N, C-alpha and C positions, 0 to 999 in steps of 0.2 A: 386718232382715228375715230370718226363718228359712227356710232352704231345705230341700227334702226331702234325706234322707240320700243318695239316689243322686246327686243334683246336687252336693252337698258332696264326695263321694268322688271324682267326676270332676274337679271344680275343684281339689281338694287335689292331685290326681295331676298335673295340668297344672302348677300352680304349684311343686310340688316338683321336677319334672323341668325346669322353666323352658322349657316347650314354647310355641312361637310360635302364639297362637290362630288365626292366619291361615294356619297351615300345619301342620295336626294330621294325624298318621299314626294313622288309626283302629285299626289293628292293635296299635300301641303302647299306645294308650289302653284298648283291650280287654283287653290283658295286665295293664296296671296295675290296671284295675277288678277283673279276676278275682283278682289277687294280694290286693287289699283283702278281697274276699269270703272267700278262703281264711284271711286273717288273722283275721276276725271268727269264722269256723268254728272256728279253733283255740282261741279263748277262749270258745267255746260261746256266742256272742252271736247271738240269734234275729234273723233278718233279714225284713223285710216282703216281701210278694210283689213289690212294685213294684221293689225293689233287685234280686231275682232276675230279674225280667223285663227290666230295663235290661241286666243281664249277658247274657242271652240274645240280646237285640237287638244288643248290641255284637259278640258273637261271630259272629252272622249277617252283620253288616255287614263284619267282618274277613274272613270266608270269602268274601263277594262281591268284596271288593277283591282278595284273593289269587287267587281264581278268575279275575278279570278280568286278572290279570298272567300267567296261564298261556298258554303258546304255543298258538295255535290250529293244529291239524294238519289238513291236507286228507285227503280220501279215499285218494288215491294214496299219500301218506306212511303213513298208517294201514295199508293193505294191505300195504305192503312190510315195516312193522315186524311185523305179524302173521306174515307169511311167514318173517321171520327168526327169531321166536319158535318156530314150528313146526319149523324145521330144527334149532334149538338143542335142543328136546326130543327129536327123533328121534336126533340125534348123541349126546346124553348117555344115552339109553336104550340105543342100540346098544353103546356103548363102556363104559358103567357108571362112566365117569369122565370128567370134563371141566372146563373153566374157562368160566365164565359172567361176562362183563364188560359195563359199559355205564354211562352216567351216570344220576343219579338219575332215576326216573320213567319209566324205559323198559320197565318190566314184568319186571325180574329175578325179584322174588319171586313173581310170578304163574307164571313159567316154573318156578321151583323147586318151588312147590306142585303144579303139574301133574306134574312129573317125580316127586316124592315119592309122590304119589297113584297113579300109573301103576306105579312100582316095587313099591309095596306090593301093589296089587291084581293086577297082571299077572304080576310076577316072584316074588311071595310073600316079598319081602324086608321084615324088620321093623326092621333096624338099617341107618340110612342116615346117613352123616356129611357134614354141610355145613361146610366150611371157609371162613372169611372173612378178608379181610386185616387187619381191626381188631376190637377189642372192640366198638366202637360198632355196627359193621355186623352183628356176631353177635347183638347185642341186638335190632336192628331185625328181622332175619330171624326170630329166635326168636319175637319178640312177633307179627309178622305171621302166622307158621305157626300159632301158638297161636289167633289170631283166626279162622284157617280151620278150627280144630278138628282139626288133624293131630297 
């Protein structure tokens, strides 16, 4: 029996990684599937619409799984975090130098974006230096600020 290409791609990925079919991590399958698509693209192999559609569906499923794993924040925690961010912006603007710390996903890049925009618009500064503790964090901040068109 001949399976559709997208079914074979998923089946081969599961077999190659020796994944337990009763305990499938959809995020891992999505990554493996997208890797296969990139491989085909590298060799300029044309893919049918259903192969691309399944890739999109897997990515959607992955995002839903990952979103479900995110911690839910109540209104009070959100307001407190927002207040802390506002204070950070005010202090950094007032002093023109500061240290911004916090775990991933707490809004550091959003605070940096706000500060950079305000310093450029209100203080007329066109050279602003942002230092990070690692090269990886520098790349993340640079990429996110570029996404904000700064």
